C-alpha positions as CSV (number, residue, x, y, z in Angstrom):
1,X,-95.5,31.8,23.8
2,X,-92.3,31.4,25.6
3,X,-89.1,32.1,23.8
4,X,-87.4,29.0,22.5
5,X,-84.4,28.0,24.6
6,X,-81.5,25.9,23.2
7,X,-81.2,22.7,25.2
8,X,-77.8,21.5,26.4
9,X,-77.9,18.5,24.1
10,X,-78.7,20.8,21.1
11,X,-75.9,23.2,22.1
12,X,-73.4,20.3,22.3
13,X,-74.5,19.0,18.9
14,X,-74.1,22.5,17.3
15,X,-70.6,22.7,18.8
16,X,-69.8,19.3,17.5
17,X,-71.2,20.2,14.1
18,X,-69.1,23.3,13.7
19,X,-66.0,21.4,14.7
20,X,-66.7,18.7,12.2
21,X,-67.3,21.3,9.5
22,X,-63.9,22.9,10.2
23,X,-62.2,19.5,10.1
24,X,-64.1,18.7,6.8
25,X,-62.7,21.9,5.2
26,X,-59.2,20.9,6.3
27,X,-59.7,17.4,4.9
28,X,-60.9,18.7,1.6
29,X,-58.1,21.2,1.5
30,X,-55.4,18.6,2.2
31,X,-56.9,16.1,-0.2
32,X,-56.9,18.6,-3.0
33,X,-53.3,19.7,-2.1
34,X,-52.1,16.1,-2.0
35,X,-53.6,15.4,-5.4
36,X,-52.1,18.5,-7.0
37,X,-48.7,17.8,-5.5
38,X,-48.5,14.0,-5.7
39,X,-51.4,12.8,-7.8
40,X,-52.8,10.8,-4.9
41,X,-55.4,11.5,-2.3
42,X,-54.6,11.9,1.4
43,X,-58.1,11.2,2.6
44,X,-60.2,9.8,-0.3
45,X,-59.1,6.1,-0.1
46,X,-61.8,5.0,-2.6
47,X,-60.1,7.2,-5.2
48,X,-56.7,5.7,-4.3
49,X,-58.1,2.2,-4.5
50,X,-59.6,2.8,-7.9
51,X,-56.3,4.4,-9.2
52,X,-54.3,1.4,-7.9
53,X,-56.5,-1.1,-9.6
54,X,-56.5,0.9,-12.8
55,X,-52.7,1.1,-12.8
56,X,-52.4,-2.6,-12.0
57,X,-54.7,-3.4,-14.9
58,X,-52.5,-1.4,-17.2
59,X,-49.4,-3.1,-15.8
60,X,-48.0,0.2,-14.5
61,X,-46.9,-1.4,-11.2
62,X,-44.6,1.4,-10.1
63,X,-47.4,4.0,-10.4
64,X,-49.7,1.5,-8.7
65,X,-47.4,1.3,-5.7
66,X,-47.5,5.1,-5.3
67,X,-51.3,5.0,-5.5
68,X,-51.4,2.2,-2.9
69,X,-49.0,3.9,-0.5
70,X,-51.5,6.3,1.2
71,X,-54.0,3.5,2.1
72,X,-52.1,1.6,4.9
73,X,-50.8,5.0,6.2
74,X,-54.4,6.3,6.4
75,X,-55.5,3.1,8.2
76,X,-52.6,3.3,10.5
77,X,-53.5,6.9,11.3
78,X,-57.1,6.0,12.1
79,X,-55.8,3.2,14.3
80,X,-53.4,5.5,16.2
81,X,-56.0,8.2,16.6
82,X,-58.7,5.8,17.9
83,X,-56.3,4.4,20.4
84,X,-55.6,7.9,21.7
85,X,-59.3,8.9,21.8
86,X,-60.1,5.8,23.9
87,X,-57.0,6.1,26.2
88,X,-56.8,7.6,29.6
89,X,-54.6,10.4,28.5
90,X,-55.8,13.9,29.4
91,X,-56.5,16.5,26.7
92,X,-56.8,13.7,24.1
93,X,-58.2,15.9,21.2
94,X,-55.6,18.6,21.9
95,X,-52.8,16.1,21.4
96,X,-54.4,14.7,18.3
97,X,-55.0,18.2,16.7
98,X,-51.5,19.2,17.5
99,X,-50.1,16.0,16.1
100,X,-51.9,16.5,12.8
101,X,-50.6,20.1,12.7
102,X,-47.0,18.8,13.2
103,X,-47.4,16.2,10.5
104,X,-48.7,18.8,8.1
105,X,-45.7,21.0,8.9
106,X,-43.5,18.1,8.0
107,X,-45.4,17.7,4.7
108,X,-45.0,21.4,4.0
109,X,-41.2,20.9,4.4
110,X,-41.3,17.8,2.2
111,X,-42.3,19.8,-0.9
112,X,-38.7,20.8,-1.4
113,X,-36.6,18.5,-3.5
114,X,-33.9,18.1,-0.8
115,X,-33.3,16.8,1.7
116,X,-36.8,15.2,2.1
117,X,-38.0,12.9,-0.6
118,X,-41.3,13.5,-2.3
119,X,-42.8,10.2,-1.1
120,X,-42.5,11.5,2.5
121,X,-45.1,14.0,1.8
122,X,-47.6,11.2,0.8
123,X,-46.7,9.3,3.9
124,X,-47.2,12.1,6.4
125,X,-50.3,13.6,4.7
126,X,-52.1,10.2,4.7
127,X,-51.1,9.5,8.3
128,X,-52.3,13.0,9.3
129,X,-55.7,12.6,7.7
130,X,-56.1,9.1,9.2
131,X,-55.5,10.6,12.7
132,X,-57.8,13.5,12.1
133,X,-60.6,11.2,10.9
134,X,-60.5,9.6,14.4
135,X,-61.1,12.9,16.2
136,X,-64.8,13.2,15.3
137,X,-67.0,10.2,14.5
138,X,-70.4,11.5,15.7
139,X,-72.4,14.7,15.8
140,X,-75.2,14.1,18.3
141,X,-76.9,10.9,17.2
142,X,-75.5,11.0,13.7
143,X,-72.4,9.1,12.8
144,X,-70.0,11.0,10.5
145,X,-66.7,10.5,8.7
146,X,-64.8,13.6,7.9
147,X,-63.2,12.5,4.6
148,X,-65.8,9.9,3.4
149,X,-68.1,12.1,1.3
150,X,-69.7,9.2,-0.5
151,X,-71.0,7.9,2.8
152,X,-72.0,11.4,3.8
153,X,-74.1,11.8,0.6
154,X,-75.6,8.3,1.0
155,X,-76.8,9.0,4.5
156,X,-78.1,12.4,3.4
157,X,-80.3,10.8,0.8
158,X,-81.5,8.2,3.2
159,X,-82.5,10.9,5.7
160,X,-84.4,12.8,3.1
161,X,-86.3,9.7,2.0
162,X,-87.1,8.8,5.7
163,X,-88.3,12.4,6.3
164,X,-90.8,12.0,3.4
165,X,-92.0,8.7,4.7
166,X,-92.1,10.0,8.3
167,X,-89.9,7.3,9.7
168,X,-88.9,7.9,13.3
169,X,-85.4,9.2,13.9
170,X,-83.2,6.5,15.6
171,X,-81.8,7.7,19.0
172,X,-83.2,11.3,18.8
173,X,-81.3,13.8,21.0
174,X,-84.4,15.9,21.4
175,X,-87.5,17.3,19.5
176,X,-85.1,19.3,17.3
177,X,-83.3,16.2,16.1
178,X,-85.1,15.2,12.9
179,X,-84.2,13.6,9.6
180,X,-84.3,17.1,8.1
181,X,-81.7,18.4,10.6
182,X,-79.5,15.4,10.1
183,X,-79.7,15.8,6.3
184,X,-78.8,19.5,6.7
185,X,-75.8,18.5,8.9
186,X,-74.5,16.1,6.3
187,X,-75.0,18.6,3.5
188,X,-73.0,21.0,5.5
189,X,-70.1,18.6,5.9
190,X,-70.1,17.8,2.2
191,X,-70.2,21.5,1.4
192,X,-67.3,22.1,3.8
193,X,-65.2,19.4,2.2
194,X,-65.9,20.9,-1.3
195,X,-65.0,24.4,-0.1
196,X,-61.7,23.1,1.3
197,X,-60.8,21.4,-1.9
198,X,-61.6,24.5,-3.9
199,X,-59.5,26.7,-1.6
200,X,-56.5,24.5,-1.9
201,X,-56.8,24.4,-5.7
202,X,-56.8,28.2,-5.7
203,X,-54.0,28.5,-3.1
204,X,-51.5,25.9,-4.3
205,X,-50.4,27.6,-7.5
206,X,-50.1,30.9,-5.7
207,X,-48.4,29.9,-2.4
208,X,-46.6,26.7,-3.3
209,X,-44.7,25.4,-0.3
210,X,-46.7,27.6,2.1
211,X,-50.1,26.2,1.0
212,X,-50.5,24.0,4.1
213,X,-49.9,26.9,6.6
214,X,-53.6,27.8,7.1
215,X,-54.7,24.3,8.2
216,X,-51.6,24.0,10.4
217,X,-52.5,27.3,12.2
218,X,-56.2,26.3,12.5
219,X,-55.3,22.9,14.0
220,X,-52.9,24.4,16.6
221,X,-55.7,26.9,17.4
222,X,-58.1,24.1,17.9
223,X,-55.6,22.2,20.1
224,X,-55.2,25.2,22.3
225,X,-59.0,25.9,22.5
226,X,-59.7,22.3,23.4
227,X,-57.0,22.3,26.0
228,X,-58.4,25.5,27.6
229,X,-62.0,24.1,27.5
230,X,-61.0,20.8,29.0
231,X,-58.9,22.5,31.7
232,X,-61.7,24.8,32.6
């Protein structure tokens, strides 16, 4: 029997999968950091929506305003990121990764009481996560959302059920593209988000204002790597 050879489409999907996993770790990390620092989420807008409704119901309108603040910023970030992705600008992903890294650096500075106000941290973190979510929306034939773990788990369960029922995979990229492989991909993204959240929870009490440095460095490294790849 001939040795199995990885097809170009499978190799591209694996590369996309690893990139999304790294971004999911960053999303979970920043989300956990934002909650510990500001009691809001930078990427989990369902949680912010629930908290806003809860505070409104308890007539705590000031707190509700803080819980609501990340939502339009996140939406704006996705809007900006999507415009850039579909623009004619060269090295689009490099620019977006670098932009998110810069915003996280601003958020790192905003942890100090002066001269930057605390709400600025919420603004830039939510905007950064919105932009980052626009950098990866598919892995092969599977649609993904870096910070939307509920949707990730929903799709995972559907793929497992369809695998049992032997339902054909929509738009398969090759014989290797099965419901099982897509479920494994989604499980990996969920696990990456969980790991990122746990890492930030462990790092924040120890490193305080330097907690965001690791994702900043990773994003700049990804920007440089994408720039080199695109240029080559």
